[in-house]
C-alpha positions, -999 to +999 in steps of 0.1 A: +366-355-016+351-321-013+319-318+006+288-299-007+293-269+015+328-262+003+316-267-033+288-241-028+313-217-013+336-220-043+306-216-067+295-184-048+330-170-049+333-177-086+298-162-093+308-131-073+340-127-093+321-132-126+295-107-116+321-081-106+340-085-138+308-082-159+299-049-141+334-036-147+333-046-184+299-030-189+312+003-174+343+002-196+321-004-227+299+026-217+329+048-214+343+036-248+310+042-265+308+078-252+344+084-263+336+071-298+306+094-300+329+124-291+355+114-316+330+111-345+328+149-345+365+155-341+380+136-371+404+159-389+426+156-419+457+175-427+460+193-460+486+168-472+462+139-464+434+156-483+457+161-513+467+124-512+431+113-511+422+136-540+451+125-561+442+088-556+406+096-565+418+113-597+439+083-606+409+060-600+386+082-621+411+081-649+412+043-648+375+039-643+352+064-660+323+057-636+340+072-606+330+109-599+352+132-579+337+148-549+335+186-548+366+203-534+369+204-496+370+237-479+396+237-452+388+253-419+418+269-402 
């Protein structure tokens, strides 16, 4: 049978590992959040993708009269 001292040592080791992993996880979440904020401003669509979206919206507006098409998108080059 394991004595109390050994059990406490095991608990402290497991607690330390858990604490370390939580700190690492919090750091990674912080990095991912900052990367997501950066990417929000950098989303780009190719001309082909814009044409596909527009054609799908046109088909939907033909099927359902309540869908309005957005104004044309000005492409920045």
